[in-house]
Structure formats: structure tokens, C-alpha cells
C-alpha positions in Angstrom: 0.0 0.0 0.0 2.9 2.4 0.8 4.4 1.8 -2.6 1.0 2.5 -4.3 0.6 5.8 -2.3 4.1 6.9 -3.4 3.2 6.1 -7.1 -0.1 7.9 -6.9 1.6 10.9 -5.3 4.1 11.0 -8.2 1.2 10.7 -10.7 -0.7 13.6 -9.2 2.3 15.8 -9.6 2.3 15.5 -13.4 1.2 18.6 -15.3 -0.4 16.8 -18.3 -1.8 13.3 -18.7 -2.7 11.4 -21.9 -5.5 8.9 -21.9 -6.2 6.5 -24.8 -9.9 6.9 -24.6 -12.5 9.1 -23.0 -13.5 6.2 -20.7 -9.9 6.1 -19.5 -9.8 9.9 -19.2 -12.8 9.9 -17.0 -11.4 7.1 -14.9 -8.2 9.0 -14.3 -10.1 12.1 -13.3 -12.4 10.3 -11.0 -9.9 7.9 -9.3 -6.8 10.0 -9.2 -8.7 13.2 -8.6 -6.9 15.0 -11.5 -8.3 18.3 -12.8 -10.1 17.4 -16.1 -8.3 20.1 -18.1 -5.0 18.4 -17.5 -6.1 15.0 -19.0 -6.1 14.8 -22.7 -7.7 12.0 -24.8 -5.6 10.8 -27.7 -6.8 7.6 -29.3 -4.4 4.8 -30.1 -3.6 4.4 -33.8 -3.3 1.4 -36.0 -1.5 0.9 -39.2 -4.3 0.4 -41.8 -1.7 -0.4 -44.5 -1.1 -3.6 -42.4 -4.5 -4.2 -40.9 -6.6 -4.5 -44.0 -8.6 -7.2 -45.8 -6.4 -10.2 -46.5 -7.0 -12.0 -49.8 -7.7 -15.7 -49.8 -7.5 -15.6 -46.0 -9.2 -19.0 -45.3 -6.8 -20.8 -47.5 -3.9 -19.1 -45.9 -5.0 -19.8 -42.4 -5.9 -23.4 -43.2 -2.4 -24.0 -44.7 -0.4 -22.2 -42.1 -2.3 -23.2 -39.0 -3.7 -26.6 -40.0 -7.2 -25.4 -39.6 -10.2 -26.5 -41.7 -13.3 -24.4 -42.6 -16.5 -26.4 -43.1 -19.1 -25.5 -45.6 -22.1 -23.8 -44.0 -20.5 -23.1 -40.7 -20.3 -19.6 -39.2 -16.9 -18.8 -37.9 -16.7 -16.5 -34.8 -13.3 -15.1 -33.8 -12.1 -14.0 -30.5 -8.6 -12.3 -30.2 -7.2 -11.9 -26.7 -6.2 -13.8 -23.5 -8.3 -15.7 -20.9 -8.2 -13.3 -18.0 -11.6 -13.2 -16.2 -12.3 -9.6 -17.4 -12.3 -10.9 -20.9 -15.5 -12.7 -20.0 -14.9 -15.9 -21.9 -17.2 -17.9 -19.7 -20.1 -15.9 -21.0 -18.9 -16.2 -24.5 -18.7 -20.0 -24.3 -22.2 -20.2 -22.7 -23.5 -18.1 -25.5 -22.0 -20.4 -28.1 -23.5 -23.4 -26.4 -26.9 -21.8 -26.5 -26.5 -20.9 -30.2 -25.6 -24.5 -31.0 -28.7 -25.7 -29.0 -30.9 -23.4 -31.1 -29.6 -24.8 -34.4 -26.8 -22.3 -35.2 -23.8 -23.9 -36.9 -21.2 -21.7 -35.3 -17.5 -22.4 -34.7 -15.2 -20.4 -32.5 -11.5 -19.6 -33.3 -9.6 -18.3 -30.3 -6.4 -16.4 -31.1 -4.1 -14.8 -28.5 -1.5 -15.8 -25.9 -2.4 -17.6 -22.7 -2.6 -15.3 -19.6 -1.2 -18.0 -17.3 -1.7 -21.6 -16.6 -4.5 -21.0 -14.2 -6.7 -19.1 -16.6 -5.9 -21.4 -19.6 -7.0 -24.4 -17.4 -10.2 -22.6 -16.4 -10.9 -21.9 -20.1 -10.4 -25.5 -21.0 -12.7 -26.6 -18.2 -15.4 -24.2 -19.3 -15.1 -25.6 -22.9 -15.6 -29.1 -21.4 -18.5 -28.0 -19.2 -20.4 -26.9 -22.3 -19.2 -29.8 -24.4 -17.6 -27.5 -27.0 -14.4 -29.5 -27.6 -15.3 -29.9 -31.3 -16.6 -26.3 -31.6 -13.8 -24.3 -30.1 -10.4 -24.1 -31.9 -7.6 -22.6 -29.8 -4.6 -21.5 -31.8 -1.9 -22.4 -29.4 1.1 -21.0 -31.3 2.1 -17.4 -31.0 0.4 -15.6 -33.9 2.6 -12.8 -35.3 1.1 -9.5 -36.1 1.7 -10.3 -39.8 -0.8 -13.2 -39.7 -3.5 -11.4 -37.6 -5.2 -9.8 -40.7 -5.7 -13.2 -42.2 -7.5 -14.4 -39.1 -9.7 -11.3 -39.1 -10.4 -11.7 -42.8 -11.1 -15.4 -42.5 -13.9 -15.1 -39.9 -17.5 -14.1 -40.2 -17.9 -12.1 -37.0 -15.5 -10.9 -34.3 -17.1 -11.4 -30.8 -15.4 -9.4 -28.0 -17.2 -9.9 -24.7 -14.9 -8.0 -22.3 -16.3 -6.6 -19.1 -13.9 -3.6 -19.2 -11.5 -2.3 -21.8 -9.5 1.0 -21.7 -9.3 0.9 -25.5 -9.8 -2.4 -27.3 -7.3 -3.1 -30.2 -9.1 -6.2 -31.5 -12.3 -4.5 -32.4 -10.5 -1.8 -34.3 -8.1 -4.2 -36.0 -11.2 -6.3 -37.0 -13.0 -3.3 -38.5 -9.8 -2.3 -40.5 -9.8 -5.8 -41.9 -13.4 -5.7 -42.9 -14.7 -8.0 -40.2 -18.1 -7.1 -38.7 -17.8 -6.6 -34.9 -20.1 -7.9 -32.1 -18.9 -6.5 -28.8 -19.9 -5.7 -25.3 -20.9 -2.2 -24.3 -18.3 -2.1 -21.5 -15.5 0.4 -21.0 -14.3 2.1 -24.2 -15.6 -0.4 -26.7 -18.7 1.6 -27.7 -16.6 4.7 -27.8 -14.1 3.0 -30.2 -16.6 1.3 -32.5 -19.3 4.0 -32.4 -22.5 2.9 -34.2 -20.4 0.7 -36.5 -20.8 -2.6 -34.5 -23.5 -4.7 -32.7 -23.3 -4.2 -28.9 -24.6 -6.3 -26.1 -24.6 -6.4 -22.2 -21.5 -8.5 -21.4 -23.1 -9.6 -18.1 -26.2 -11.0 -19.9 -25.7 -14.1 -22.0 -29.1 -13.7 -23.7 -28.0 -10.2 -24.9 -24.8 -11.7 -26.3 -26.7 -14.5 -28.1 -29.3 -12.0 -29.6 -26.6 -9.8 -31.0 -24.7 -12.7 -32.5 -27.9 -14.1 -34.0 -28.6 -10.8 -35.6 -25.2 -10.6 -37.1 -25.5 -14.1 -38.5 -29.1 -13.8 -39.8 -28.8 -10.4 -41.5 -26.3 -10.6 -44.3 -27.1 -7.1 -45.5 -26.4 -5.8 -42.0 -23.1 -7.6 -42.0 -22.1 -6.0 -45.2 -23.1 -2.6 -43.9 -21.1 -3.1 -40.8 -18.2 -4.3 -42.9 -18.2 -1.1 -45.0 -18.8 1.3 -42.0 -16.1 -0.5 -40.0 -13.6 0.1 -42.7 -14.4 3.8 -42.7 -14.3 4.0 -39.0 -10.9 2.4 -38.7 -9.5 5.2 -40.9 -10.1 7.7 -38.1 -7.4 6.1 -35.9 -4.5 7.0 -38.1 -0.9 7.3 -36.9 -0.8 10.8 -38.4 -3.7 12.0 -36.2 -2.2 10.4 -33.1 1.2 12.1 -33.7 -0.4 15.4 -34.4 -2.5 15.4 -31.2 0.4 14.1 -29.1 2.7 16.8 -30.4 0.1 19.4 -29.6 0.0 18.2 -25.9 3.9 18.4 -25.8 3.8 21.9 -27.2 1.3 23.0 -24.6 3.4 21.4 -21.9 6.5 23.2 -23.0 4.7 26.5 -23.0 3.6 25.9 -19.5 
């Protein structure tokens, strides 16, 4: 606790702060009691020259990662770890309900393990819902160079987090033309705007309803794909650099 107090004291002495989302900014103001005018929101940027639609993505992923894509199946993608705040228990419950109601969905999980404890819990949850043949875990480290292929090979990204300060996967997915279904927690609605389907991450029925809507309405999926591509262009490195430089210039003037 003493170390934490020292760290907080040091943080409060800063003249300017940069937050990666308005949600994060408000959290800093509220919990650290920092004057709002000293906290500046500058969104993370992504390289849309890299994160973009990947041609022949399913063939590439199948060959490089020994995965198979079955005709008529809907492929959901989750990118991230297994920490509790990522809410994978609710995601797996939702997939089980979708299968029970006749939806031919498969889940591909990409992202490094967050520790043996949480990996084991994730595997136990898969077994509890009898999803061993439905969930594919890509065990190997997936380099950034291959992430656009995974985003482009799926039908929907499902991101059920209970809290996110930013949310790179939803933005990367949109940049690759993958429609996004995500929770309304933290900064996720802020980052996606009205260009994604949102659900209550603490309500499995809400998750299921949003995924069903994304599966059933092909016109909506195409609309989300197009709007997501446009939305991702607003998070450019040039804009990030310009706003950060502005903060530095103001700090120097002070």
C-alpha cells in the first residue's frame, strides 16, 4: 500500500496526462482526482496499411495453422487472452446456446495464454459446455503479420470483455473488414461508435441476440463491414502524432 501511495503521489504531480480513450480519461479524473483540463484524450492508432482485408484468408490460415473451414459453418473469432475480465465464460455459454438453437457456429480463439490457471479454467469451461469440437484454440504465438488473415477469414468478431481501456481487436477487425459484435463495456462503444453490434456483457441472452442478428442479416453484416472500414481510418498514426505533439507543445509553453 505504501508503494502504491508513493506512485499515486508521483502521478498527481504531473502537469499533463494522456488517456487512450474518453473512458480512460474519466477514470483518471475520478480515481486519481486529477483536474479534467490536465487530462487529454488521444486515441491509439493502428496501421491500416497492415490491418486491411487479407486476400484468400481462409486458404492461408488453413495451410499455415492446420485449420479447416467447413461449408455452411459460421466462424466467430475471439482475439485476446483468458483473464476473467475478458468474460470468456459468458462467450462459451452463448456459443452453447447458439448450437442448441440450431446455429452452426465455430469459435476460433487467437491470443497468448494469460497464465496456466486461466488457460486451465478456459479449457474446463469448454468441457462443461461440451464444446471441444466447436472451439479451436490457436496455441502457437500468432505474429502481427498473420492477424489480418485471421480477421479476414472469420464471419464475425465477438469481443465480450467486461472492461476495456481501448480495445485493439475491435479496431483491427474493422480495419480488416470483419463485422464486430462486442460488449458495451469500457471504451468499446466509444471506439466502435455505431459501426458494431453491442450487447450487455453480463447477460448471455443479450450476447446471443446480437450474434444471432449478425448471423441472420447478411445485409447488416455487409453494412457493418463497410462502415467499420471507414471508422478504422479515423485512428491514423498521423492524427495520433499530431495530437500528441500538440500536448507536448502546450506542456513546453507551461
